[in-house]
N, C-alpha and C positions, 0 to 999 in steps of 0.2 A: 834494443833489449840486449842484455848481457849474454854473450855466446855461451858462457859457462852455465847459465840457467837453462838455456835451450838444450845444451848437452845433457844436463841432469834430467830434464823432462824426457828427452828421447830415451835415455837409459832406463828410467822408471817405466816408460811405456813398453820398451823391449822386454823388461822383466815382469810384464803383466801387472804392473802397479798403476793402473790407469787413474784411479781416484787420487792416489798420492801425487801423481804427476800434475793433475789439475789443482790440487791443494798447493803445490809449490808455485804454480803460476799465479794463483790467487794471492798468496803471500807476497810474491814479487810485485804484483800490481797494487798491493796494499788494500785489497778488498777483504776486509775482516768478516763481513757477512757471508760471502761465498766460502771463505776458509772455514768458518764455523759450520756451515751446512755440509761441506765436504768432509769435515772431521766426523760429523754425525753419521754420514753415509758410510765412511770407512769403519767406524765402530760396529755398525750393523753388519757390514760385510765380514768383519773378523768374527763376529758372534755366530753368524749362520753359515759362513764358509763360502759365500758367493754373493754377487750383487743381484738382488731381486728386481723385477720389472719396474716396480714403483720407484725404487732408488735409482735405477738406470735412467728412467725418464727425468727424475729430479736432477741427476748429474748432467744430463744432456742440456737441460735448460740453463744450468749454472755455466756450463761450458760455453754456450752461445753468448751469455752475458760477458764472460771473460774475454772471448774472442772479439766482441764488439769493443771492449775497452782497449785491447791490444791495437786494433785498427785505428781507433780514435787517437791513441797516444803515440803510436809508432808508424802507422801507415800500412799499406797493403803488402809491401815487400816483407816486412817483419811478420805480419800476419801469416803470410804463406809459410815462413820458416817455423812459426809456432804450430800451425796446422800439421806440417810435416813431422814435427817432433811428437805431436800427440798421436 
């Protein structure tokens, strides 16, 4: 996985932009369904000013799918790096 992407993900996470960090990961993986779902969650967050419990649960499920893709494509070492960045 591109180290620049990992760096961007880590910066977004540090800036409290957790959903956007996962959106960047989804885009990098080419997962358009996850990206679409995360954009919808982000729009809701921006509207109400926080992530509600329903969308937090949705985001967690999407994250699990994305992390499974990372492991399948890049292995456990890269997976550990992505988890650290998130």
